[in-house]
C-alpha positions in Angstrom: 116.3 120.0 121.2 113.7 122.2 120.2 110.7 120.4 121.0 110.5 119.0 124.6 110.8 115.2 125.5 107.3 114.9 126.0 106.1 116.8 123.0 107.9 114.2 120.9 106.5 111.4 122.9 103.0 112.8 122.0 104.3 112.8 118.2 105.4 109.3 118.1 102.3 108.2 119.3 100.5 110.4 117.0 102.5 108.9 113.9 102.1 105.4 115.5 98.1 106.0 115.4 98.3 107.2 112.3 99.9 104.6 110.8 97.3 102.1 112.5 94.4 104.0 111.2 95.6 103.9 107.5 96.1 100.4 108.0 92.6 100.0 109.4 91.3 101.6 106.0 93.4 99.4 103.8 95.9 102.3 102.8 98.8 100.4 104.0 100.0 96.9 103.7 102.9 95.2 105.5 106.0 97.5 105.8 105.3 99.5 102.4 104.6 103.1 103.5 105.8 105.6 105.8 104.5 108.6 108.1 106.0 111.5 109.7 105.0 114.5 111.7 107.6 117.6 112.1 107.7 119.3 115.6 110.1 122.5 115.4 113.2 120.9 113.7 112.6 117.7 114.7 110.9 114.8 112.7 109.2 112.0 113.8 109.3 109.1 111.3 108.6 105.5 110.8 111.1 103.2 110.9 112.2 101.1 107.9 111.2 97.6 108.1 108.4 98.2 110.9 104.5 96.5 110.2 102.5 100.0 109.8 99.7 98.5 110.7 100.5 97.3 113.9 103.3 100.5 114.6 104.0 101.1 118.4 105.7 104.4 119.4 109.2 102.9 119.9 109.1 102.4 116.1 108.8 105.9 115.5 112.3 107.7 115.0 113.2 111.3 115.5 115.4 113.0 113.3 116.7 116.5 112.7 115.8 118.3 109.5 119.3 116.8 108.1 118.5 113.6 108.6 120.4 112.6 112.1 118.7 110.5 114.5 118.3 111.7 117.7 115.9 110.0 119.5 114.7 106.3 119.0 116.8 102.8 118.4 115.7 101.9 114.7 116.6 103.3 111.2 114.2 105.4 109.7 112.6 104.7 106.3 114.3 104.8 103.3 112.3 107.7 102.1 113.8 109.9 104.9 115.0 112.5 102.0 111.4 112.8 100.3 109.9 113.4 103.7 112.6 116.2 104.7 112.6 117.5 101.2 108.8 118.2 101.6 109.6 119.9 105.1 112.2 122.1 103.7 110.3 122.9 100.2 106.9 123.3 101.4 106.7 124.1 104.9 104.7 121.2 105.7 103.5 119.9 109.0 103.1 116.1 108.0 103.9 113.8 105.2 102.0 110.6 104.4 103.4 107.8 101.8 101.1 104.8 100.9 101.0 102.3 98.5 97.3 102.5 98.6 95.6 99.9 96.1 93.4 102.3 94.2 96.2 105.2 94.0 98.9 102.7 93.2 97.0 101.4 90.2 96.0 105.0 88.7 99.4 105.6 88.9 100.4 102.8 86.6 98.1 103.9 83.7 97.6 107.8 83.9 100.1 111.0 83.8 97.8 112.6 86.1 94.5 112.2 87.9 92.3 114.8 86.4 89.5 116.9 88.3 86.5 114.9 87.9 85.2 115.6 91.4 85.2 119.1 93.0 86.5 117.5 96.2 89.7 116.9 94.3 90.2 120.9 94.6 91.1 120.4 98.2 94.2 118.7 97.0 94.6 121.9 94.6 93.0 120.1 91.7 94.6 117.8 89.4 97.0 115.4 90.8 100.3 114.9 89.1 101.9 111.7 88.5 105.8 111.9 89.5 107.7 109.6 86.9 109.3 106.4 88.2 112.4 106.1 90.2 113.9 103.8 92.0 112.6 103.9 95.6 114.6 105.8 98.7 116.8 107.5 95.5 117.4 111.2 95.6 115.9 111.2 92.0 112.4 109.9 93.5 112.4 112.6 96.0 113.3 115.4 93.6 110.7 114.4 90.9 107.9 114.0 93.8 108.7 117.5 95.1 108.4 118.6 91.5 105.2 116.8 91.1 103.8 118.4 94.7 104.0 122.3 93.3 101.1 123.8 94.0 99.5 120.7 95.3 99.1 118.6 98.6 99.1 115.4 96.9 101.0 113.5 94.3 101.1 110.1 92.8 104.2 108.1 92.2 104.4 106.3 88.9 103.9 102.3 89.1 104.7 103.0 93.2 102.2 104.7 95.1 101.1 108.1 96.6 102.1 111.0 99.0 100.2 113.7 100.7 101.1 116.3 103.0 99.6 118.8 105.3 99.9 121.6 108.0 99.1 118.6 110.5 99.1 115.1 110.8 95.4 114.6 110.9 95.0 116.6 107.6 97.4 114.6 106.0 95.9 111.4 106.8 92.9 112.8 105.3 94.0 113.9 102.3 95.7 110.4 101.9 92.0 109.0 102.4 90.6 111.7 100.1 92.9 110.7 97.0 92.4 107.2 97.7 88.5 107.8 97.3 89.2 110.0 94.2 91.4 107.2 92.4 88.5 104.6 93.0 85.9 107.0 91.6 88.0 107.5 88.4 88.7 103.9 88.1 84.9 102.9 88.3 84.0 106.1 86.3 86.7 105.0 83.5 85.1 101.4 83.3 82.0 102.7 82.2 83.3 105.7 79.5 85.6 108.5 79.7 85.2 110.2 82.7 84.1 114.1 82.6 86.6 116.7 83.8 85.7 119.7 85.4 86.8 122.8 83.4 88.6 125.6 84.8 85.2 128.0 84.8 83.5 125.0 86.8 86.5 124.8 89.2 86.6 128.4 89.9 82.7 128.6 90.7 83.4 125.8 93.4 85.9 127.5 95.1 84.0 130.6 95.1 80.9 128.8 96.3 83.0 127.2 99.2 84.5 130.8 100.3 80.9 132.1 100.3 79.6 129.5 102.2 82.5 128.4 104.6 82.1 124.9 103.2 83.9 122.2 105.3 82.6 124.0 108.6 79.4 123.6 110.9 77.1 126.4 111.5 74.4 126.9 114.0 70.7 127.1 112.9 69.7 131.0 113.4 66.6 130.9 115.0 63.8 132.7 113.0 63.3 135.7 115.3 67.1 136.7 114.8 66.9 135.8 111.0 64.2 137.9 110.5 65.8 140.8 112.3 68.6 140.7 110.2 
């Protein structure tokens, strides 16, 4: 095995912790959804049929990148092929799939979630909605992979949402951001037609974020040092 036993143990615990956090945030209910993290050529992923909001590390299975179980006593989620596809195609470090209520509602109506707020640029901008397909099928996995092209989030028509990132914490944050954005869209649409940021406005946000190193903390520069610059 590429990853040590201790590392795999840590990642199984991390997946369980992430599921409980997502459950507490209202993004997971019952056994609906799945979470995974990649460690080298191994993937720690939630077991099928497990209650995710109360998940324990022993309910996280480890597979290789071909889907063969290498650790754990429970069968992995039925969406294993989707997770493995994201790892193979996009080199992600973690994948989160939820049936979050706001995201699922939007997926039942729209063909894409438009960029109505600049924070959606953290997910790549407009979020595509993958065409409906039965859960756990190759058709669903392929449609989601296509929708994720150039994005770190996608909606699944009449189903839910998928996010990915380099780390598990970031994939969870992306899922929370997507759910927030779907909620904002729903509330705005109830009052009228939501305004959408055009390409120029989006580019201006990206340039400002780069210039200001947006999203990171910065120490206060003492006045004396500021004056000497």
